[in-house]
KOLGU-4560 file (N, C-alpha, C; in nm, 3 decimals, padded with zeros to 5 digits):
<recs>
<n_xx: 02.786 n_yy: 05.896 n_zz: -13.695 ca_xx: 02.784 ca_yy: 05.788 ca_zz: -13.598 c_xx: 02.910 c_yy: 05.703 c_zz: -13.619 mol: A seq: 1 type: MET>
<n_xx: 02.981 n_yy: 05.678 n_zz: -13.512 ca_xx: 03.105 ca_yy: 05.600 ca_zz: -13.521 c_xx: 03.075 c_yy: 05.452 c_zz: -13.543 mol: A seq: 2 type: SER>
<n_xx: 03.177 n_yy: 05.378 n_zz: -13.578 ca_xx: 03.164 ca_yy: 05.234 ca_zz: -13.601 c_xx: 03.116 c_yy: 05.163 c_zz: -13.475 mol: A seq: 3 type: ASP>
<n_xx: 03.170 n_yy: 05.204 n_zz: -13.360 ca_xx: 03.130 ca_yy: 05.143 ca_zz: -13.233 c_xx: 02.983 c_yy: 05.171 c_zz: -13.203 mol: A seq: 4 type: THR>
<n_xx: 02.940 n_yy: 05.292 n_zz: -13.229 ca_xx: 02.801 ca_yy: 05.328 ca_zz: -13.207 c_xx: 02.708 c_yy: 05.251 c_zz: -13.300 mol: A seq: 5 type: GLN>
<n_xx: 02.752 n_yy: 05.231 n_zz: -13.424 ca_xx: 02.673 ca_yy: 05.154 ca_zz: -13.519 c_xx: 02.659 c_yy: 05.009 c_zz: -13.475 mol: A seq: 6 type: GLN>
<n_xx: 02.769 n_yy: 04.953 n_zz: -13.424 ca_xx: 02.764 ca_yy: 04.815 ca_zz: -13.376 c_xx: 02.672 c_yy: 04.803 c_zz: -13.255 mol: A seq: 7 type: LYS>
<n_xx: 02.677 n_yy: 04.900 n_zz: -13.164 ca_xx: 02.590 ca_yy: 04.898 ca_zz: -13.047 c_xx: 02.443 c_yy: 04.911 c_zz: -13.088 mol: A seq: 8 type: GLU>
<n_xx: 02.417 n_yy: 04.998 n_zz: -13.185 ca_xx: 02.280 ca_yy: 05.017 ca_zz: -13.234 c_xx: 02.228 c_yy: 04.889 c_zz: -13.300 mol: A seq: 9 type: ALA>
<n_xx: 02.314 n_yy: 04.824 n_zz: -13.376 ca_xx: 02.276 ca_yy: 04.698 ca_zz: -13.441 c_xx: 02.249 c_yy: 04.590 c_zz: -13.336 mol: A seq: 10 type: ALA>
<n_xx: 02.331 n_yy: 04.587 n_zz: -13.234 ca_xx: 02.315 ca_yy: 04.490 ca_zz: -13.125 c_xx: 02.182 c_yy: 04.513 c_zz: -13.053 mol: A seq: 11 type: LYS>
<n_xx: 02.150 n_yy: 04.639 n_zz: -13.027 ca_xx: 02.024 ca_yy: 04.673 ca_zz: -12.960 c_xx: 01.904 c_yy: 04.635 c_zz: -13.048 mol: A seq: 12 type: GLU>
<n_xx: 01.916 n_yy: 04.657 n_zz: -13.179 ca_xx: 01.808 ca_yy: 04.618 ca_zz: -13.271 c_xx: 01.786 c_yy: 04.467 c_zz: -13.268 mol: A seq: 13 type: ARG>
<n_xx: 01.897 n_yy: 04.392 n_zz: -13.271 ca_xx: 01.886 ca_yy: 04.246 ca_zz: -13.267 c_xx: 01.826 c_yy: 04.199 c_zz: -13.135 mol: A seq: 14 type: LYS>
<n_xx: 01.864 n_yy: 04.262 n_zz: -13.027 ca_xx: 01.809 ca_yy: 04.227 ca_zz: -12.896 c_xx: 01.658 c_yy: 04.252 c_zz: -12.894 mol: A seq: 15 type: LEU>
<n_xx: 01.615 n_yy: 04.364 n_zz: -12.950 ca_xx: 01.473 ca_yy: 04.396 ca_zz: -12.955 c_xx: 01.398 c_yy: 04.297 c_zz: -13.044 mol: A seq: 16 type: LYS>
<n_xx: 01.458 n_yy: 04.259 n_zz: -13.157 ca_xx: 01.397 ca_yy: 04.160 ca_zz: -13.245 c_xx: 01.381 c_yy: 04.026 c_zz: -13.173 mol: A seq: 17 type: GLU>
<n_xx: 01.485 n_yy: 03.988 n_zz: -13.099 ca_xx: 01.481 ca_yy: 03.863 ca_zz: -13.022 c_xx: 01.370 c_yy: 03.869 c_zz: -12.917 mol: A seq: 18 type: PHE>
<n_xx: 01.360 n_yy: 03.981 n_zz: -12.849 ca_xx: 01.257 ca_yy: 04.000 ca_zz: -12.747 c_xx: 01.118 c_yy: 03.991 c_zz: -12.811 mol: A seq: 19 type: GLN>
<n_xx: 01.100 n_yy: 04.054 n_zz: -12.925 ca_xx: 00.970 ca_yy: 04.049 ca_zz: -12.993 c_xx: 00.937 c_yy: 03.908 c_zz: -13.039 mol: A seq: 20 type: ASN>
<n_xx: 01.038 n_yy: 03.835 n_zz: -13.086 ca_xx: 01.016 ca_yy: 03.697 ca_zz: -13.129 c_xx: 00.972 c_yy: 03.610 c_zz: -13.011 mol: A seq: 21 type: LYS>
<n_xx: 01.040 n_yy: 03.625 n_zz: -12.898 ca_xx: 01.001 ca_yy: 03.548 ca_zz: -12.779 c_xx: 00.860 c_yy: 03.584 c_zz: -12.734 mol: A seq: 22 type: LEU>
<n_xx: 00.828 n_yy: 03.713 n_zz: -12.741 ca_xx: 00.696 ca_yy: 03.758 ca_zz: -12.697 c_xx: 00.584 c_yy: 03.706 c_zz: -12.787 mol: A seq: 23 type: ALA>
<n_xx: 00.617 n_yy: 03.672 n_zz: -12.912 ca_xx: 00.515 ca_yy: 03.626 ca_zz: -13.005 c_xx: 00.494 c_yy: 03.475 c_zz: -13.004 mol: A seq: 24 type: SER>
<n_xx: 00.575 n_yy: 03.403 n_zz: -12.929 ca_xx: 00.562 ca_yy: 03.257 ca_zz: -12.925 c_xx: 00.433 c_yy: 03.215 c_zz: -12.858 mol: A seq: 25 type: LEU>
<n_xx: 00.373 n_yy: 03.110 n_zz: -12.911 ca_xx: 00.251 ca_yy: 03.052 ca_zz: -12.854 c_xx: 00.275 c_yy: 02.903 c_zz: -12.836 mol: A seq: 26 type: THR>
<n_xx: 00.233 n_yy: 02.852 n_zz: -12.723 ca_xx: 00.250 ca_yy: 02.710 ca_zz: -12.695 c_xx: 00.114 c_yy: 02.646 c_zz: -12.671 mol: A seq: 27 type: PHE>
<n_xx: 00.096 n_yy: 02.529 n_zz: -12.728 ca_xx: -00.028 ca_yy: 02.455 ca_zz: -12.713 c_xx: 00.006 c_yy: 02.315 c_zz: -12.663 mol: A seq: 28 type: LEU>
<n_xx: -00.061 n_yy: 02.276 n_zz: -12.559 ca_xx: -00.044 ca_yy: 02.140 ca_zz: -12.507 c_xx: -00.175 c_yy: 02.068 c_zz: -12.535 mol: A seq: 29 type: VAL>
<n_xx: -00.174 n_yy: 01.974 n_zz: -12.629 ca_xx: -00.298 ca_yy: 01.908 ca_zz: -12.668 c_xx: -00.346 c_yy: 01.801 c_zz: -12.569 mol: A seq: 30 type: PRO>
<n_xx: -00.278 n_yy: 01.785 n_zz: -12.459 ca_xx: -00.318 ca_yy: 01.684 ca_zz: -12.361 c_xx: -00.369 c_yy: 01.753 c_zz: -12.235 mol: A seq: 31 type: ALA>
<n_xx: -00.455 n_yy: 01.687 n_zz: -12.166 ca_xx: -00.502 ca_yy: 01.738 ca_zz: -12.036 c_xx: -00.417 c_yy: 01.671 c_zz: -11.930 mol: A seq: 32 type: CYS>
<n_xx: -00.338 n_yy: 01.751 n_zz: -11.862 ca_xx: -00.249 ca_yy: 01.694 ca_zz: -11.761 c_xx: -00.225 c_yy: 01.794 c_zz: -11.650 mol: A seq: 33 type: GLY>
<n_xx: -00.110 n_yy: 01.782 n_zz: -11.590 ca_xx: -00.078 ca_yy: 01.864 ca_zz: -11.475 c_xx: -00.031 c_yy: 02.004 c_zz: -11.511 mol: A seq: 34 type: SER>
<n_xx: -00.002 n_yy: 02.028 n_zz: -11.637 ca_xx: 00.050 ca_yy: 02.158 ca_zz: -11.678 c_xx: 00.201 c_yy: 02.166 c_zz: -11.667 mol: A seq: 35 type: GLY>
<n_xx: 00.266 n_yy: 02.053 n_zz: -11.638 ca_xx: 00.410 ca_yy: 02.051 ca_zz: -11.620 c_xx: 00.483 c_yy: 02.097 c_zz: -11.747 mol: A seq: 36 type: ASN>
<n_xx: 00.432 n_yy: 02.060 n_zz: -11.864 ca_xx: 00.496 ca_yy: 02.101 ca_zz: -11.989 c_xx: 00.502 c_yy: 02.253 c_zz: -11.998 mol: A seq: 37 type: PHE>
<n_xx: 00.391 n_yy: 02.320 n_zz: -11.969 ca_xx: 00.387 ca_yy: 02.466 ca_zz: -11.975 c_xx: 00.477 c_yy: 02.530 c_zz: -11.870 mol: A seq: 38 type: LEU>
<n_xx: 00.479 n_yy: 02.471 n_zz: -11.751 ca_xx: 00.564 ca_yy: 02.523 ca_zz: -11.644 c_xx: 00.711 c_yy: 02.513 c_zz: -11.684 mol: A seq: 39 type: THR>
<n_xx: 00.750 n_yy: 02.399 n_zz: -11.735 ca_xx: 00.890 ca_yy: 02.379 ca_zz: -11.777 c_xx: 00.925 c_yy: 02.467 c_zz: -11.896 mol: A seq: 40 type: GLU>
<n_xx: 00.832 n_yy: 02.486 n_zz: -11.987 ca_xx: 00.855 ca_yy: 02.574 ca_zz: -12.101 c_xx: 00.879 c_yy: 02.716 c_zz: -12.053 mol: A seq: 41 type: THR>
<n_xx: 00.795 n_yy: 02.762 n_zz: -11.962 ca_xx: 00.811 ca_yy: 02.896 ca_zz: -11.906 c_xx: 00.947 c_yy: 02.911 c_zz: -11.837 mol: A seq: 42 type: TYR>
<n_xx: 00.983 n_yy: 02.816 n_zz: -11.754 ca_xx: 01.111 ca_yy: 02.823 ca_zz: -11.682 c_xx: 01.229 c_yy: 02.824 c_zz: -11.779 mol: A seq: 43 type: LEU>
<n_xx: 01.221 n_yy: 02.744 n_zz: -11.883 ca_xx: 01.329 ca_yy: 02.740 ca_zz: -11.983 c_xx: 01.340 c_yy: 02.874 c_zz: -12.057 mol: A seq: 44 type: SER>
<n_xx: 01.226 n_yy: 02.933 n_zz: -12.092 ca_xx: 01.229 ca_yy: 03.062 ca_zz: -12.159 c_xx: 01.283 c_yy: 03.172 c_zz: -12.067 mol: A seq: 45 type: LEU>
<n_xx: 01.249 n_yy: 03.167 n_zz: -11.940 ca_xx: 01.300 ca_yy: 03.266 ca_zz: -11.845 c_xx: 01.451 c_yy: 03.253 c_zz: -11.831 mol: A seq: 46 type: ARG>
<n_xx: 01.501 n_yy: 03.130 n_zz: -11.825 ca_xx: 01.646 ca_yy: 03.109 ca_zz: -11.817 c_xx: 01.714 c_yy: 03.164 c_zz: -11.942 mol: A seq: 47 type: ARG>
<n_xx: 01.656 n_yy: 03.136 n_zz: -12.057 ca_xx: 01.711 ca_yy: 03.186 ca_zz: -12.182 c_xx: 01.713 c_yy: 03.339 c_zz: -12.182 mol: A seq: 48 type: LEU>
<n_xx: 01.604 n_yy: 03.400 n_zz: -12.143 ca_xx: 01.597 ca_yy: 03.546 ca_zz: -12.139 c_xx: 01.697 c_yy: 03.603 c_zz: -12.040 mol: A seq: 49 type: CYS>
<n_xx: 01.704 n_yy: 03.547 n_zz: -11.922 ca_xx: 01.797 ca_yy: 03.598 ca_zz: -11.821 c_xx: 01.941 c_yy: 03.587 c_zz: -11.867 mol: A seq: 50 type: ASN>
<n_xx: 01.976 n_yy: 03.476 n_zz: -11.928 ca_xx: 02.112 ca_yy: 03.457 ca_zz: -11.979 c_xx: 02.141 c_yy: 03.559 c_zz: -12.088 mol: A seq: 51 type: THR>
<n_xx: 02.048 n_yy: 03.576 n_zz: -12.177 ca_xx: 02.068 ca_yy: 03.666 ca_zz: -12.290 c_xx: 02.078 c_yy: 03.811 c_zz: -12.244 mol: A seq: 52 type: TYR>
<n_xx: 01.985 n_yy: 03.853 n_zz: -12.158 ca_xx: 01.984 ca_yy: 03.992 ca_zz: -12.115 c_xx: 02.096 c_yy: 04.025 c_zz: -12.017 mol: A seq: 53 type: TRP>
<n_xx: 02.136 n_yy: 03.930 n_zz: -11.936 ca_xx: 02.249 ca_yy: 03.955 ca_zz: -11.844 c_xx: 02.375 c_yy: 03.982 c_zz: -11.922 mol: A seq: 54 type: ASP>
<n_xx: 02.395 n_yy: 03.911 n_zz: -12.033 ca_xx: 02.514 ca_yy: 03.930 ca_zz: -12.115 c_xx: 02.490 c_yy: 04.023 c_zz: -12.231 mol: A seq: 55 type: GLY>
<n_xx: 02.370 n_yy: 04.085 n_zz: -12.236 ca_xx: 02.331 ca_yy: 04.174 ca_zz: -12.346 c_xx: 02.352 c_yy: 04.108 c_zz: -12.482 mol: A seq: 56 type: LYS>
<n_xx: 02.326 n_yy: 03.977 n_zz: -12.486 ca_xx: 02.331 ca_yy: 03.905 ca_zz: -12.613 c_xx: 02.470 c_yy: 03.861 c_zz: -12.655 mol: A seq: 57 type: GLY>
<n_xx: 02.567 n_yy: 03.883 n_zz: -12.574 ca_xx: 02.704 ca_yy: 03.843 ca_zz: -12.612 c_xx: 02.734 c_yy: 03.706 c_zz: -12.554 mol: A seq: 58 type: SER>
<n_xx: 02.715 n_yy: 03.606 n_zz: -12.635 ca_xx: 02.749 ca_yy: 03.475 ca_zz: -12.586 c_xx: 02.647 c_yy: 03.373 c_zz: -12.598 mol: A seq: 59 type: GLY>
</recs>
């Protein structure tokens, strides 16, 4: 395996680890409200994921 292939494989592993970490997150809102906190949390995570996956983690 060439150096470039090793770097790509390492990058893919890190991306998968990041994806698994995001998938394991749990959020608890101890207040009864409109759910705005959860909505904003979801939107922020989606933006983070989209940014990360669009650039394949570079940046």
